[in-house]
C-alpha positions, 0 to 999 in steps of 0.5 A: 477286723470287726465292723459294726454297721448301723442305720435303718428305718428306710431303704435310703439308710439301709441300702447305703449301709449294705453297699458299704459293708459289701465293699469292705467285705470285698477288700477285707474278706475276713472282716466280721460284721454286726448290724444294729437296727431298730426293732420292727423296722425294714432292716429286720428283713433286708439285713438278714436277707443280705447275709449279715448278723443283726441286733435290734434296739427299741428306739423311736423318733420324736414328734414335733407337734404339740398335740396330746397324742404327740406328747404321749409318743414323745414320753415313750420315745424319751424312755426308749432313748434312755434304755437304748444307751445300756442296750448299745453299751452291751452290744459294743462290749460283746462285739468289740468292733474296731470301727462303727459306721452309721448311715443315719436313722434314729437307731444310729444315734445312740449306738454311735454315741456310745461307740465314740465314748468307748474310743471306737472310731466312728464314721457317718455317711449321709445320703441325703442332700439335707443332712438329717437331725441324727447326723447333725447330732453325731457331728461332734462324736464322729471321726468323719462324716461322708456327705453326698454333695459339696453343698451339704457341707453348709447344712452341717454344724460349724463345729463338725468333725471333718466333712468329706464329699464322697457321694452315695455308693451305687450298685454295680449295674449303674456304674457301666451304663451304655445307652445304645446297648440298653435301648437295644436290649429293650428293643426300642426304636428312635422314639423317646423313652419315658420311665416313671415310678414311685418306688417299691410301694408306689405313689398314689398321686403319681400313679393318678397323674401318670394314668392321664399321661399314658392315656394322652401319650397312647393317643398320639403314639409319640413316646415309649413308656415304662411305668412301675405302679408299686404293689399298692397301686397296681390294681387301681391303675391297671383297671383305670388304664384298661377301662380307657383303652390303654394296653398294659403291655404293647403299643410302646407301653409297659406298665408293671407292678415293679421295675426289677431292671431299673438300671437297664431302663434308666440307662435307656430312658430319655426322661425319668419321672420319679420321687427324689430319694437319696439313691435315685438322685445319685442314680440319675446322674450316673445314667446321665438322664433328664428327670421330672422330680416329684418330692414326697411331702411325707418325709422328715424335714422335706428332705426329698425337695432338697434332694431334687434341688441338687439336680434342678439347680444344675439344669438337669431336672424339673421339679413338680411339688405334689401339691401342684401335681395333676395329670394335665400339669405332668402331661404338659411337662412331658410333652414339652420336654420330649418335643425338645430333644436338644433340651433333654440331651443337655439336661442329661449332660448336666446331670452326668457332669457331676456324677460321683461314680467312685463313692465306694473308693472315697468312703474307703479312703475315709475308713482305711486310715482310721483302721490303721490308726 
């Protein structure tokens, strides 16, 4: 069987594609894969590193502003969109896939449209609560679209192909969570653990606010903290904390450039403070943990805010928009929640209640009939 995978631009599109490919490979070891990504984007590093062949297409998204710079960009984007069609047709005719699976991002649009025109079954997986423009455009071409939540269905066009709620495929370490074992592995006592991070590259505003939280929390000594600064935030935040007498490691505090054991830390945590990327919003329920969510305002269609609302509306999270974020606001929120263990426990239960832990099986249940057909 030949499987064409596409999706890229951000980790939120690439990681689900890699997870779906890995699951298909586990079920069908002889399957051949080809990934199609955008030239110069993150997938050109992540996909080959995972051991998959990759072809790239030059494609860009359109800007909605009416500035001269945006208009020039859109002319270039339109040219690339036209050229992408012939490139995609050649890729498809050379590889001859039995199925084409996309996970969003601009690059998935032209390749999946061309696949559908050639009669190749197309499956699209959307990881965000608010489906992106590309996924909505593909609704009339696809054989099926997999969505993260029931509420996402109402955001799709009325004439969409079959819509199936599958959730997001999670890494194996998130599927077998034991809080007691995780806390023991981290040598934690009964104090609540607050885990905070802004992603692999960090988040400047979150780091600034967490600096104030760590200063106040260290003074009181009531909580454990693990904080990931991200590469770009490490020098500034570590210097600021050291200057104010807060240890980077010790006294119940661990500040790191990157949290490479995030599943273990999230399993042990009583409260998580983070952005609201699609995969994080699926990992938090899997771990059954309360959260303070700070949506990035710099993403398309403000989709992180919509992701956050999925958990906020279930009573599993508190949302602080970045325009309202300060050290004082975040510290008051942390103190209020950690001083109320019953509320934290209830928020964790609310998160866990609707966790989808069998997303890979659900996605396979969509793919398998199309292959048999």
